[in-house]
C-alpha positions in Angstrom: 60.7 141.7 87.5 64.0 140.3 88.7 67.0 141.9 87.1 69.5 139.5 85.9 73.2 140.1 87.5 76.1 139.7 85.1 79.3 139.1 86.3 82.2 140.8 84.7 84.9 138.5 83.5 88.3 138.7 85.6 90.5 140.8 83.7 94.1 139.1 84.4 97.1 141.5 84.9 100.7 140.8 84.3 102.5 139.7 87.5 105.6 142.0 88.2 108.8 140.1 87.8 110.1 141.2 91.4 106.9 139.7 93.0 107.5 136.8 95.1 106.5 133.4 94.0 105.3 132.1 97.4 102.5 133.6 99.3 103.3 135.3 102.5 102.0 132.8 105.1 104.5 130.2 103.7 107.5 132.1 104.5 106.3 133.7 107.5 109.4 134.1 110.2 112.0 133.4 107.4 114.6 135.9 106.5 114.4 134.5 102.8 111.0 135.1 101.0 112.2 132.7 98.2 112.2 132.9 94.5 110.8 135.9 92.5 108.4 135.7 89.6 111.1 136.6 87.0 113.6 134.3 88.0 114.5 131.5 85.3 114.5 129.0 88.0 112.4 128.5 91.2 114.1 126.9 93.9 112.1 125.9 96.9 114.6 123.7 98.7 114.7 125.9 101.8 110.8 125.8 102.0 110.1 122.0 101.8 110.9 118.8 103.6 114.1 117.1 102.7 112.4 114.2 101.4 110.7 116.2 98.6 111.7 114.5 95.6 111.5 117.6 93.0 112.2 121.1 94.5 113.1 123.3 91.5 111.0 124.7 88.6 113.3 125.3 85.8 111.5 127.4 83.0 114.7 127.6 80.5 113.5 124.8 78.5 110.1 126.0 77.5 110.1 127.3 74.0 109.3 130.9 73.9 108.6 133.8 76.4 104.7 133.4 76.1 105.1 129.8 77.2 107.4 130.7 80.1 104.9 133.4 81.1 101.9 131.1 80.9 103.4 128.4 82.9 104.8 130.8 85.6 101.3 132.6 85.9 99.8 129.1 86.2 101.9 127.8 89.1 101.8 131.3 90.7 97.9 130.9 90.5 97.7 127.6 91.7 99.9 128.1 94.6 97.2 130.8 95.7 94.0 129.2 94.6 92.1 125.8 94.8 90.2 124.6 91.7 87.5 122.0 91.2 89.5 120.2 88.5 90.9 117.1 90.3 90.8 113.6 88.9 87.8 112.8 90.7 85.8 116.2 89.9 85.6 116.9 93.6 85.9 120.6 94.7 89.3 121.2 96.2 89.5 124.6 97.9 93.0 124.2 99.0 95.8 125.8 96.9 98.6 123.6 95.4 101.3 122.8 97.9 104.7 123.9 97.1 106.0 120.2 96.6 103.5 119.9 93.7 104.8 122.6 91.7 107.8 121.0 90.0 105.7 118.0 88.8 102.9 120.3 87.9 105.5 122.3 85.5 106.6 119.0 84.1 103.2 118.1 83.2 102.7 121.5 81.5 105.6 121.1 79.6 104.7 117.8 78.3 100.9 119.0 77.4 102.5 121.8 75.4 104.9 119.4 73.8 102.0 117.1 72.5 100.0 120.0 71.3 102.8 121.3 69.2 103.1 117.8 67.9 99.5 118.5 66.8 100.2 121.6 65.1 99.1 124.1 67.9 101.8 126.5 69.6 99.2 128.6 71.4 96.6 127.4 74.2 94.2 130.0 72.6 94.4 127.9 69.4 93.4 124.8 71.0 90.0 123.2 69.8 87.9 120.2 71.4 89.3 118.3 68.4 93.0 118.9 69.6 92.0 117.8 73.0 90.6 114.5 71.6 93.6 113.9 69.5 95.6 114.7 72.5 93.6 112.2 74.7 94.2 109.5 72.2 97.9 110.1 72.3 98.3 109.8 76.0 95.8 106.8 76.2 98.1 105.0 74.0 100.7 105.5 76.5 98.7 104.1 79.5 95.4 105.1 81.3 97.3 106.2 84.4 99.2 108.7 82.2 96.2 110.1 80.3 94.5 110.5 83.7 97.5 112.7 84.9 97.4 114.7 81.7 93.7 115.1 81.5 93.7 116.5 85.2 96.4 119.0 84.3 94.6 120.3 81.3 91.2 120.7 83.3 93.5 122.6 85.9 94.9 124.8 83.2 91.5 125.3 81.9 90.1 126.7 85.6 93.1 128.8 86.0 92.3 130.4 82.4 91.0 133.7 83.9 94.4 134.4 85.9 96.6 133.9 82.7 97.3 137.1 80.9 99.4 136.0 77.9 97.7 132.6 76.7 95.1 130.6 78.0 92.6 127.8 76.9 89.4 129.2 75.2 87.5 125.9 74.9 86.2 123.9 78.1 88.1 120.9 79.0 85.7 118.0 78.9 83.1 120.0 80.9 80.9 118.1 83.4 83.3 115.1 83.2 85.9 114.1 85.9 89.3 113.2 84.8 88.5 109.6 85.7 85.3 109.6 83.6 87.4 111.0 80.7 89.8 108.2 80.5 87.1 105.8 81.3 88.7 104.7 84.8 86.2 103.4 87.3 88.0 102.6 90.7 87.1 99.4 92.4 86.8 100.6 96.1 88.4 97.0 97.2 91.6 97.5 95.0 94.2 100.2 95.1 98.0 99.7 96.2 98.7 96.1 95.6 99.1 94.0 98.9 102.5 92.0 99.1 101.8 88.3 98.9 102.5 86.8 102.5 105.1 84.4 100.7 107.2 87.1 99.4 106.6 89.6 102.4 107.6 87.1 104.9 111.1 86.3 103.7 111.7 90.0 102.7 110.9 91.1 106.2 112.7 88.2 107.8 115.9 89.3 105.8 115.5 93.0 107.0 114.9 91.9 110.6 118.2 89.9 110.2 119.9 92.8 109.0 118.7 95.2 111.7 119.4 92.7 114.5 122.2 90.7 113.7 124.2 91.6 110.4 124.3 95.3 111.7 126.7 94.3 114.4 128.9 92.7 111.9 128.8 95.8 109.6 129.5 98.3 112.0 132.6 96.4 113.4 134.0 96.1 109.9 133.4 99.9 109.3 135.2 100.5 112.5 138.1 98.6 111.6 138.3 100.5 108.2 138.3 103.7 110.0 141.1 102.6 112.4 143.2 101.2 109.5 142.8 104.8 107.9 143.7 106.5 110.9 147.0 104.4 111.5 148.2 105.6 108.1 147.0 109.1 108.4 150.8 110.5 108.7 151.0 110.7 105.0 153.2 109.0 102.4 156.1 106.9 103.0 159.6 106.7 101.1 159.3 104.5 98.4 161.7 102.0 100.1 159.6 101.8 103.2 156.3 101.2 101.0 158.0 98.3 99.4 159.1 96.9 102.7 155.5 97.0 104.0 154.1 95.3 101.0 156.7 92.6 101.0 156.0 92.1 104.8 152.2 91.9 104.0 152.8 89.4 101.3 155.0 87.1 103.6 152.4 87.1 106.3 149.7 86.0 103.7 152.4 83.3 102.8 152.8 82.2 106.2 149.4 81.9 107.1 148.7 79.9 103.6 146.4 82.5 102.5 146.0 84.3 99.1 145.8 88.0 98.5 142.7 90.0 98.8 141.1 89.9 95.6 139.6 92.8 93.5 135.8 93.0 94.4 133.8 91.4 91.3 131.9 94.5 90.9 134.9 96.3 89.8 136.3 93.4 87.6 135.7 95.8 84.7 138.8 97.8 85.6 141.0 94.8 84.9 139.6 93.2 81.8 142.6 91.2 81.4 142.0 89.2 84.9 140.4 86.0 84.7 137.5 85.2 87.2 137.6 81.8 88.9 134.6 80.7 90.8 133.6 84.2 91.1 136.9 85.5 92.3 138.9 87.9 90.2 142.3 87.1 89.9 143.8 90.4 90.3 144.9 92.1 93.9 142.8 94.4 95.6 145.5 97.2 95.7 143.7 99.8 97.7 142.7 97.3 100.4 146.3 95.9 100.4 147.7 99.4 100.8 145.2 99.8 103.8 146.1 96.7 105.5 150.1 97.5 104.9 149.8 100.7 106.3 150.7 102.7 103.1 149.0 105.6 101.4 148.0 104.7 97.5 148.8 104.7 94.7 151.4 101.9 94.9 151.4 101.3 91.0 155.3 101.1 91.0 154.9 97.7 92.9 152.1 96.4 90.9 154.3 93.6 89.5 155.2 92.6 93.0 151.6 92.1 93.8 150.9 90.2 90.7 153.8 87.8 91.1 152.4 87.2 94.8 149.0 86.7 93.5 150.3 84.0 91.1 152.2 82.2 93.7 149.6 82.7 96.6 146.1 83.0 94.9 143.2 85.1 95.6 140.5 85.3 98.1 137.3 87.2 98.7 137.0 90.0 101.2 140.2 90.8 103.2 139.1 92.7 106.4 139.0 89.5 108.6 136.1 90.6 110.6 133.8 88.1 112.4 130.4 87.1 110.3 127.3 86.1 112.2 125.6 82.6 111.1 122.5 82.7 108.8 120.1 80.3 110.8 118.8 78.6 107.9 122.1 77.4 106.6 124.4 77.3 110.0 126.9 79.1 107.7 128.2 82.8 107.8 125.5 85.0 106.2 128.0 86.2 103.4 131.3 85.9 102.1 134.1 87.9 103.9 134.0 91.6 103.6 136.0 94.2 101.9 135.9 98.0 102.1 133.8 97.9 99.0 131.3 95.3 100.0 131.1 97.1 103.6 130.0 100.4 101.6 127.4 98.2 99.6 126.2 96.4 102.5 125.5 99.7 104.7 123.4 100.7 102.0 121.5 97.6 102.0 121.2 98.2 105.9 119.6 101.4 105.5 117.1 99.9 103.4 116.6 97.0 105.8 116.0 99.8 108.7 113.7 101.6 106.5 111.8 98.6 105.8 111.2 97.4 109.5 110.3 101.0 110.4 108.0 101.2 107.6 106.1 97.8 107.9 106.1 97.6 111.7 104.7 101.1 112.2 102.6 101.8 109.2 104.3 105.0 108.5 104.3 106.5 105.0 107.7 106.7 103.3 108.1 110.4 103.7 107.1 110.3 107.3 109.8 107.5 108.0 112.4 109.4 106.2 111.8 112.8 107.9 112.2 111.3 111.3 114.8 113.0 113.6 117.6 111.4 115.7 115.6 111.8 118.6 112.4 110.3 117.4 112.4 107.0 119.6 111.0 107.2 123.2 108.9 105.3 125.7 106.2 105.9 128.0 103.8 103.9 130.1 100.4 103.1 128.4 97.0 103.2 130.1 97.4 99.7 131.4 100.8 100.5 132.8 102.6 98.7 130.4 105.7 100.4 128.7 104.9 101.6 125.2 107.6 102.2 122.5 106.9 105.1 120.3 108.2 107.3 117.5 107.7 111.1 117.2 107.5 112.4 113.7 105.4 114.4 111.3 102.5 113.5 109.0 102.5 115.3 105.7 99.5 113.8 103.6 96.6 116.2 103.7 98.5 118.7 105.8 100.5 121.9 105.2 103.8 121.5 103.5 105.8 121.5 106.9 103.4 118.6 108.4 101.8 118.1 111.7 103.6 116.4 114.6 102.4 112.8 115.2 103.1 109.8 117.3 103.3 106.1 116.4 103.2 103.0 118.9 105.6 100.6 117.6 107.2 97.2 118.3 110.9 96.6 119.8 112.2 95.9 116.5 111.5 99.5 115.3 113.6 101.0 118.1 116.1 98.5 117.3 116.3 99.9 113.8 116.6 103.5 115.3 119.4 102.6 117.3 121.4 100.9 114.4 120.9 104.2 112.2 122.0 106.4 115.1 125.5 104.5 114.9 125.3 104.3 111.0 124.1 107.6 110.1 125.7 111.2 111.2 123.3 113.8 109.9 122.5 116.2 113.1 119.0 116.4 112.2 117.5 113.5 110.3 117.6 109.9 111.4 118.2 108.8 107.6 120.8 111.4 106.8 124.4 110.8 106.4 127.6 112.3 105.0 128.4 111.4 101.5 127.4 113.8 98.9 126.9 117.1 97.5 123.1 117.1 97.7 123.5 120.0 100.3 126.3 122.6 101.0 127.0 120.5 104.3 127.7 117.5 102.5 124.7 115.6 104.1 122.5 113.4 101.9 119.2 111.9 102.8 118.3 108.3 101.9 116.1 108.6 98.8 114.6 106.6 95.9 113.3 104.0 98.1 111.3 102.0 95.5 114.7 101.1 93.7 116.5 100.5 96.9 113.8 98.0 98.1 114.2 96.2 94.4 118.0 96.2 94.9 117.8 94.7 98.5 115.2 92.0 97.1 117.9 91.0 94.7 120.8 91.3 97.1 119.2 89.1 99.8 118.0 86.5 96.9 122.0 86.3 96.0 122.8 85.8 99.8 120.1 83.3 101.0 118.5 81.4 98.1 119.0 77.7 97.9 119.8 75.8 94.5 115.9 74.4 94.7 114.2 77.9 94.9 114.7 81.6 95.6 114.6 82.9 99.2 111.9 85.7 98.0 110.1 84.0 95.3 109.0 85.5 92.2 105.2 86.8 91.6 103.5 83.8 89.8 102.3 85.1 86.4 100.4 82.2 84.8 98.6 82.2 81.4 97.3 79.7 79.0 98.5 79.0 75.5 96.6 78.4 72.4 97.1 74.8 72.9 96.0 74.8 76.4 99.1 74.5 78.0 100.4 76.6 81.0 102.9 79.2 80.4 104.7 80.6 83.6 106.4 83.7 83.2 107.2 84.6 86.9 108.6 88.0 87.7 110.2 89.6 90.8 107.9 91.3 92.8 107.8 95.1 91.9 108.1 96.7 95.6 106.9 100.1 96.0 106.7 102.0 99.2 103.0 102.4 99.5 102.8 98.6 99.5 104.1 98.0 103.0 101.3 100.5 104.7 98.7 98.6 102.6 100.1 95.1 103.7 100.4 95.9 107.2 96.7 97.1 107.3 95.7 93.9 105.6 97.7 91.6 108.0 96.1 93.5 110.9 92.7 93.0 109.5 93.3 89.4 108.6 95.4 88.6 111.5 97.8 86.0 109.9 100.4 84.4 112.0 104.5 83.8 111.7 105.7 86.9 109.9 106.9 89.0 113.0 109.4 87.8 115.7 108.9 83.9 114.7 106.0 82.6 116.7 104.7 85.9 117.9 101.2 86.2 116.9 100.2 89.0 114.9 97.3 89.8 117.1 100.1 91.2 119.4 101.2 93.5 116.7 97.4 94.6 116.2 97.0 95.3 119.9 100.2 97.7 120.0 100.2 99.3 116.6 96.6 99.9 116.2 96.4 101.4 119.6 98.5 104.1 118.5 96.6 104.8 115.4 93.3 104.5 117.1 94.3 107.1 119.5 95.4 109.7 116.9 93.7 110.9 113.7 97.0 112.2 112.4 98.1 109.2 110.7 94.7 108.0 108.9 95.9 104.5 109.3 92.7 103.4 111.4 90.5 103.9 108.7 92.7 101.8 106.2 92.6 99.2 108.6 88.9 99.6 108.9 88.6 99.3 105.1 90.8 96.3 105.0 88.6 94.5 107.8 85.5 95.3 105.7 87.2 93.4 102.6 88.2 90.6 104.9 84.6 90.2 106.3 83.3 90.1 102.6 85.7 87.5 101.6 84.8 85.5 104.6 81.1 86.0 103.8 81.6 84.8 100.4 83.3 81.7 101.9 80.3 81.3 104.2 78.0 81.4 101.2 79.9 79.2 99.0 80.1 76.5 101.7 76.1 76.9 102.2 75.5 76.7 98.5 77.8 73.5 98.3 75.4 71.6 101.0 77.6 72.7 103.9 75.6 72.5 107.6 75.1 75.2 109.7 73.8 75.5 113.4 73.1 78.3 116.0 70.2 80.6 116.5 71.1 82.7 113.2 71.6 79.6 111.0 67.9 79.8 109.8 67.9 83.4 109.5 71.2 83.7 107.3 70.5 80.6 105.4 67.2 82.2 104.2 69.1 85.3 103.3 71.6 82.9 101.3 68.7 81.4 99.8 67.1 84.8 98.6 70.4 85.9 97.2 70.8 82.4 95.5 67.4 82.9 93.6 68.3 86.5 92.7 71.4 85.5 91.2 70.4 82.4 89.5 72.9 80.1 91.0 72.5 76.6 91.1 73.6 74.5 94.1 77.5 74.3 93.9 77.8 76.8 91.1 78.1 80.7 91.6 77.0 82.5 88.5 78.4 86.0 89.2 81.1 86.1 91.8 81.1 90.0 91.6 77.3 90.5 92.0 77.5 87.9 94.8 79.9 90.2 96.7 77.6 93.2 96.0 74.5 91.1 97.7 76.7 90.2 100.4 78.1 93.6 101.3 75.1 94.4 103.7 75.9 91.5 106.0 79.5 92.9 106.7 77.9 95.6 108.8 76.3 92.9 111.4 79.1 90.1 111.0 81.5 89.4 113.8 83.6 86.3 113.2 84.4 84.3 116.1 86.4 81.5 117.2 83.5 79.0 118.4 81.0 80.8 116.3 80.0 83.8 114.2 77.8 86.7 115.4 75.1 88.2 113.1 74.4 90.8 115.6 71.0 92.1 116.4 70.9 94.1 119.6 67.3 93.4 120.3 67.8 89.6 120.9 71.3 89.4 121.7 72.1 87.4 125.0 75.3 89.6 125.5 73.4 92.7 125.6 71.8 91.5 128.7 75.1 90.7 130.3 77.0 93.8 129.4 75.8 96.1 132.2 77.0 93.9 135.2 80.2 93.2 133.3 81.0 96.7 133.3 79.3 98.0 130.2 81.8 96.1 127.8 81.4 96.7 124.2 78.9 94.6 122.2 78.9 92.0 120.7 80.8 89.8 123.1 81.8 87.0 121.0 82.3 83.2 122.3 79.5 83.9 124.8 76.9 83.0 122.4 76.1 78.9 122.4 72.4 79.7 122.7 72.0 83.5 121.4 69.6 84.0 118.4 72.6 85.6 116.5 75.0 83.0 116.7 75.8 81.1 113.5 78.1 77.9 113.5 79.6 76.2 110.4 82.2 73.4 109.7 84.9 76.1 110.2 84.3 76.2 113.8 84.2 72.4 114.1 88.1 72.0 115.1 87.9 74.6 117.7 84.6 73.3 119.2 86.1 69.9 119.4 89.1 71.4 121.1 87.1 73.2 123.6 85.0 70.0 124.3 88.2 67.8 124.9 89.6 70.6 127.2 86.2 70.5 129.4 86.3 66.5 129.1 89.8 66.5 130.6 88.7 68.8 133.4 86.0 66.4 133.7 88.1 63.4 134.1 90.0 64.9 136.9 87.2 66.3 138.8 86.6 63.4 141.3 88.0 65.7 144.0 85.9 68.5 142.9 82.4 69.2 144.9 79.4 67.5 143.1 77.8 71.0 141.9 81.0 71.7 140.0 81.2 68.3 138.5 77.6 68.7 137.4 78.5 72.1 135.7 81.4 70.4 133.8 79.3 67.5 132.7 76.6 69.8 131.4 79.4 71.9 129.5 80.7 68.8 127.9 77.1 67.8 126.6 76.5 71.3 125.3 79.5 71.1 123.2 78.6 67.6 122.0 75.3 69.1 120.9 76.7 71.9 119.0 79.2 69.6 117.2 76.5 67.1 116.5 74.4 70.0 114.6 77.4 70.2 112.3 78.3 66.6 111.5 76.7 65.0 108.5 75.3 62.0 110.4 74.0 64.3 113.3 75.6 61.7 115.8 77.1 63.2 119.1 80.6 62.8 120.0 81.8 59.8 121.3 
C-alpha cells in the first residue's frame, strides 16, 4: 500500500523591520540597498528607469497596523515569488517587477476599501459572498476595472501562505482566470485600437513639420530670448534710467507704426479688466517689454506709462520679431508672432512632435523612446552596402527592470528628431530630459504623461492648421441611429494613446498604404528599412506584431475575395476552380445565398485556414501548394530564392486572378504593346516573344471580362 504524503502548510513568520525590501540580486553592485521593511514609505527611485510613473509605496494611508503589515508582506513576497494568478490564468514564475509594486499597492488599498464598505475589516473574515458583492461593485465601474481588481485578489489569495498577520481564507474564484470571472473574451484580432489613416496622416504631417521646419524657428526664438536676458544681466538700473529705456522703446514702436506687445491670451486672467479684441488682450506684456527694453522687472511704477502708450498705439500679438516659416497648405506663416510665453509652450509641443516621429517611424514603445540616451543615433552600412540609420536603446517589456540593449533601424526623419532634441534638451544622460523642475535633485525632468501631451498637441495643431470648412485632424466619427430612424452624429476627437502608434505602424506595414510618410514615398520603403531592423533581432518583438497584422490583412482580403465571388464576380487562373469550390463549400455550410453573407464572424473563421497559403500579388494571387508550384522548379537556377515567387505565375496551378487584378493586367499589357509597336528594329525572335507576351495578357484579361472578349 502506497503511503499518502501530506505536505505541511507553510508557517509564515514576521519579517524584521530592518530587512531590505529588494532582493539582493536587484541591488548588486550598488552602495544603496534601498528601503527597509519597516519604512513607512518605500522609495524605489534609484532602482527603476526614469520613465517609471510610480516609484514610491506609501503605507501611511492604510487604516491600521495589521493592514500595513499585510500590504508590506504581500509586496515583499511578490517581489520574490511568481504566481499563477495572472489575468489569463497562465502560470507566471517570474516575481513582480519593482515598477509594478506601487500600482499593486494602489490596487490592494482599493480592494481593502471596497471590503470595508461591505462591512469587512479583515481579509480572514472575507467570504465568497463578499467577493461576489465586491465583484458586482467593480463591474458597475467597468469590465477593465473589475479585471484588474479580480486579478489582484487572486494574487492576494496565492500569497496567503506568506502573510503572517491577515490573509484570505477562502479561495478567490478557484479554477477560473480573472478574464473568465469578469466574462471577458478577447478577440485575437482586436486589442489596442489603430489610429485611422485620416487622423494619423495629418497628425504625423504636423509632427514632421514641427521637427523639420518649425524647430528652426523655435530654437532661433529661444536663442534670442537668451541673448536678451544676457544683455540685461548687469542687474537693476536706477529708476530714472528705467523710465528712459521704456520711453525709448515706446518711441521706437511709435516710429515703426506698431503697437505694444500684448499680454498673451493665456494670461488674460491676470488682467480681468482688459478687453479682448480679435483675440488680442488690450493690455501690455510688461515682462516682454522689460526684456526688449533691457530693464529688470518689476516695472510696476511705469504701468501707467505703458497703458497710455497702448491706448495710443494699440496692441499686437507676439513681440519677439523672429522669422516664421511658411505652412505649405496656406502659404502663410505657420503661426502668429512669438512671445516668450508662446515659445515656452511651442517648445513643449516640439518635444511631443519629436516623440511622435520617433515612436511612429520606429515602432518603439513609449518607455523605450523616452529612455533613449543622447548618443542613441548612429549609422552603419547594411548587408547590401547601403548606409543604415539606427537608434541604440533598451527594451523593457518582459525583461529585467533595467531592460536589455537593443537597436532599431529607422528612417531619416527619426535622426532629424534626435538632432532637434540634442539642441532643445540639456539633460546629460537622457535625450528627452531637460532642466526645468524639481523632479530630481539636479533639477532635470524627463518628458512624461505622453498620452495627455499627444491630445494637447492634437488640439494645438487643429487651432493652427484647421480651415473654416474642416478640422486639420478630423474627429472620430461616432454615428448612431435615433428612434425615428434619423442619423445622430456626435463626433469626438481621437483619444490618442502611446500604444496606438506601434499598433498603427504594424498595420501600415502589413497593409502597405501610400502617402503618409515624406510625401510621395511609398510605405513599402518604410517597411523594407524598419522591418529589417525588427526581423534581425528578437529584442523588440515587433516582427511578431507585424506578422499578426499581416494575418489580419490577409483575412480581410480573403473576405473581400469571397464576397466578390458570392456576388457573381469572375475569376481566372489555375487555382480558380479549386478556390471557387472551397468558397462554395463555405457558402453551403454557412447557409449563405448568392449576394448575401449570413454570418460575417463565422465566415472569417471558416476562411482563416486559407491565410496560410494565400500570397497576394500584383498580377495574380497565389494559393501556394509546393507540389504543383511552377516557381518551385525555377527556385534552384535562381539561387534558391524563397518561395513562392509572386508574379511569375501566369500558367501556374496555384494562381488565381480576379477583377482586382484587371487594372494592373491591362497596364502590363499596354506596356508590352508599346514595346511591340516600337520593335521594328528588333530581331524577329524578340518580336515573336513580345507578340506572344501581349497575346498571353489578352487571354488573361478576357477570362475576367464579362463578355469574355479579348482586348481590342
